[in-house]
Steps between C-alpha positions, in 0.01 A plus 500: 500500500181472295541424131184622324338247271454633145149540364591262218806320371643377171693174472729439200572142399857427390402158364232660281753745360742216423225317311403810300863569408542141387193532276621829349851365441372183339273706278773740387790256485783485749739690272278810505585768755228622736433839652256447787266798495441651845323822404206621707665397828548150357138490386387581852707221659759743639845557348680458831338159553483369143849590376678277758266218390611550140862495614443169680356362175809595303359800313788730401318772302221733612287751309347800674272782393705777659838593642337511844395135467849416374649656813269296724573180306875558527466537878292183528724276284807392696721373218595631157196576287423663166219755521326656202282813532232491233325834529543777752853627550571871526810674373626525858444127555690408185830584666419268792406221258822535300715510813340180634477305175120519481374463143209704368274538201557797270200615298590859407806646329557773764502237776761301309717806439490592869583144607801486268631834630462379857676175421796686354520725807463215751739273316264202491292379206126561496326163478211570267209323338358678196121480509365483147156630404329212322133587536411554866537877453579567862868585476792366302751600236386516140569673170727802507547480877615138475743594223633780719542263793698261282724785386564594863602144586731470199664829599547400866701177520603400850226695676231234489420130502201410286331257735194455285253594231147471630134579450171441681191342350161670488299258712617147421253367759197569277406348165362841405859620468640208301531692174695778673726256680582313178578830328723604793686170489570546128601864546742409780669241279534756220652760733747258657618399151526861379689612811738208467583615148603834651723331754260513794510151652365457852590235755138388490158568347201479732128562465300215654311560823296225671207529259718507188694194618178308552307607189780589256798275577662615176562837670743339746843629398827518694330608823153511653329730749260281702283690744155393613564130428783489755250591768269216397238697308392483137519832311132455409229237486553486124866416548417223746236344274726527196782316676271232644342434158840477332620247756182294536494136396180439299496142629499618861181631661687711753683821400872522577596610849563868554881537475500820708480521877388813684790639706278722715259415779319793670310443823353674802291403804140549603493807723149438634197277434155637582138390475295714262119463490315460171408830338803688634734694275867409525772765496477846347187587307239256377690295243448175692200391707508170685227273366524270801642495849872507420848472643711788366878506540721808471843473335759780549570535127365768267584708199785669691674161486418440135177302532280648224189690607343360184482163682233637734219239503693303234825366640575194713758392755574158643420424863543147640541375144168644379413799287359794697338775291590864553189690609446874519744763380874440522629772734841664511632257762222246547261273317229258611441132422187290534614195697150372583559177308845438649449310825725609785637812331633721775721797577863426417430254218716543193342665196683433172471783250728360229623144509404156620336382819420131521370380162381839379682803360434864420687625195596847385330411172169474687551859622562610143190327367282675757658846481615527136854551630805324360698257716772763497277774640381293795854396594649847468237650730610286794628733769878502530481491881326162514771271646647253249660178622666225296396138543658190353 
């Protein structure tokens, strides 16, 4: 029976993940708990593929964006695991979370009241994290609503476990937000102290994401929420440069080695290689005209798979260890490469879209620099039906 070959494939490196986890744990301190963030389909890596990798690496706590992601993560993790839903969980989903011991953030008083009523009815405690508004102004408890939430907790012993007090910083990856982040850090400390005086003492306080850990190590509390760094990417170019400068030896000419390793490698194959005479337009429209007799290769990857259309006439892929420029418009399912200067390039050759081939590499950061997208955006656009396989 014929097994169709996928148009492209994503490989996930277990050894890279182990290295990234080691870096994060060394940075935070081994006594600090970690919630591995797997929102956005594990940053485009695929929850069903990435969660078992985390389990193999000894990660015991996961953080998701939604109850739906929590359900998928619970199915993918074979052993006992703690799962925390940070954002989207409906009133109907709260009952499922309480029944299965899934913890969740509470950022409104009505949500807390409903969760406590459900917990009493179900006969199991609601495992909650109170999200505190410290300056992001997205959602979180503050002022009168926070006071009301505290009153509800004090009036409802036995119906809840206070897993955490938490907040989220307003862009720790950018120096432009430093003043806000410092103010949020101070506000969080004030709120934790004030709540403790009212008898509200959580099992843990947590606020630091990857960027905050790297740029504001003082924000590391009882637990951390590493996300993008686990996958081998810096939250921003600023974050990378800041870390490298902090850890550079002025007596050494070379900068320190990058401590992160990219988990993902995305590749495809050349579908066809054709001769194109000078003066011909390549692909749809007239955006690219061959200035010489050329060899043009077609790759079965386009914006339907998550390859940005903005990389038309700007992007590159690796073929036979050399950079091949994208020419013409990126189509829905296809794009073209100029392989004129790559001797022997032929149909069936591997084309690396993200990752290393030989001594060269294509990074997600290079996509971002050319398209004005964040690392996160490029990763999250990768089509969920691209096969993911785990390598050692």
